N, C-alpha and C positions, 0 to 999 in steps of 0.2 A: 503492499500500499504506500502511494506516495506520500511523504511527510511535507507539512507544511512549516516553513521556518520563521519564525517570529524575531524581527530584528529590532524592533522598537525598544525605548528604554522603559524600565520599571516606573511606577506600577501598572502601565499600559501593557507590558509583555506579558505579565501574568494573566490579565483579564482577556486578552486576544489568544493566548496559549490556551485557556480555559475554555472558549468558545471553540477553537479548532478541535479540540478533544471531544467536546461535546457533539460536533458533528461527526464522530467516529474516525478521526484521522490523527495520526501521531503528529505531536508538534515538537521542533527543535526551537529551544529558548536560546537565542543566541543575540543578546543586546549590544547593539552596536555604538550606543552612546549611554551614559549616566546623566541624569537630571540632578541639578542642585540648585538652591535657592540662591539668588541674588541680594546683596544689601540695596535697599530701595526707599525713598521718602515719599510718601503720598503727597500728591500736589492738592491745593485748596478745591475740594469738590464743586464749589460755586463757579468754577470756571468751564464745568463741562454738564452737558446734557444727557450723556449716557457712556457707559462703557462698551468697549469692542472686544471681544474675546475670541481667538481663534484657536485656542489651546485649553483643555481642562488644565493643564500644567500651571497656568497664570494663577488659577484658583488653589491647585494643590500645593503651590510653592510661595503664594503671594504673600503669607503670612500674616500679622498683625496690620499692615498696612492697608489690607483690604477693609477693615473697620470704619474708618472714616467715609466710605467711598461705598458703603453697603445700599444707601438709598437710590443710588444712580440706577436708571433701569439698563439692563444687558441685551446688547445683540452678540449672538453668538454663532460660530461656524462648526456645524455637527451636534447631533443628538447626543453625544458625550460631553460635550464643553457645556452645553446648556443645561443637562443634568448636574453637572457639578456646580454648576452656578446657583441652581436651585438649592441645592444641598446645602451650600454655604449661605444660603438666607437671602440670593439676589432675586430680583423680579427681571425675568426673562421677557422682553417685550417682542423679540421676533429671533428667530433660529434660522440661519440659511442652510441648504442642505448641498451646497455647490462648493467654492472655495472662497477665499478672502475677497477676490475681485468682485464676485457676485455679492457678498455680504456689503461692501462698499455701497454699492449698487442700491440693496436694500436699506442701508443707512439713510440714504439721499431720500428715498420713497418713504420712510418712516417719519420723516421731518426733522431728523437729528443733524445738527449744525455745528457741534462742537464735542467730537467723541473723543474718551480718552481710551488708547489702546495699551492695555497691560500684556506685553509680548514677551517671546523669548529672545535672549541675545542675537539669534541668529533667526531673521524673519523675513517676510515678503512684504509686509505693510510698512508704510513710512508716513511720518505725518505730510499733510497737505488735504486741501479740500475740506470734507467733512470731520477728518481726523487731526483734532488738534493739537495732540500731544503724544507722543509714543514712550513708553517707560518698559525697558526689559527688568522682568521680575524672576526670570530661572534663565539657566543655561544649560544646553544638551552637549555636553563634553564627550568627546571622542574616547572609547575603550580602546584598549590595546588586544587585539584578536591575533592569535598564534595560528601557524599553517595547518596545525592538527584541526583546532576546533572549526577553522574556516572550511576545512576539508569535510566536513561532518553535511555541508550543503550539497553536495554532489547528489544528484538525484531528484533533490527536494525542490518544491516553488515557494520561493522567497516572497513574504508579504511585505510590500513597501508602503511606508505610512507617509513619506514625505521624499522632498527632492533631495535633500542632505543625505538621507539613509541611501538613496538609490546611488548618490554619487560615491558615497562612502564605500557602499558594497563592490562597485567596480574597481575603484582604487587598491582595497584590500586584496581582492584576487589579481588583481595586476602585481602588486608588491609580492604577493606570495607564488605568483606564475603559475595560477590555475586557470583553468578555463571556465568562461562564462557557458560555454555550449554545454555543460554538465547541469545547469541550473535554468529551471522556468522563473519566472517573475509575474507576480500579480500585483498592481499598481493601484492606489486608491485612486488616482484622477489621471488623466491623460497628461497633465505637465509632469506629473512624477515618472510617467514610463518615457516620456522624453527625455527626462533628466538620466534615467537609466541607459540609455542608448541601444544599440543592437548588439547581436550576437549570442543571445540568451536561447535556450532551447525552445522556449514559448514567451511569449508576452500576452497578458491580458489586463483589462482596465475593469475597475468595479464600476457598477451603473451610479452609484451615488458614493459619497466619501464616509463610508460607516465600516465597522467591522463586518458586519453581516454580509453585506454586499461584497466587501473584499474577499472573504472567504467562499462565498458563493460563487463568484467569480472563477475564483482557483480552482474549486470543485467543476465547475461547469468545463474549463478547459482542460482541466486532466482527463474527465470523461470524452470529451472530444478528440483529444491526442490518442487516448486507448481504444 
């Protein structure tokens, strides 16, 4: 049975792996990054009319700085981000099911004019337009992965949750002189698939940016291949 390789950092890695195993497939748990909180100071919330969140990590690692911003409505990318925000006591006014660019359009449509984006250190959204300020509150730092650990991915389908993970996987394989052609990839978006490049044994893209859709795409591609 073809295993699915889960490359995202914890705590998301364990959650995705559990979904893979619940679907009856083996999961290879190999986080390429580790997430840590950054020191940050919350700005005066009076200067903003909403929070923009593109990752649940902003809530998980935001710390006490979130307290003064709790009354601001949230626009979130993805169901998991929206769920994390609600569990932390935020009111989610809108949740996008595509990507950050689509959420920015949703921000305008929602009448938001000065959003505060709590983000990762490596991000795709910058200040401008409806985004008044961007503050990094967490960082995903690369993990050192040895050749033996990376070799476990041969014959698997790697689940790619971000363009950064896609590029990192390709770089690691090149570093250890391991072939892309031994691994299939399932990307959470077309942009992530593009970042992964070519040369994989197969490439598939989720119909929406969620774990269930990503796993379903991998399973469908697996069946088509077999």
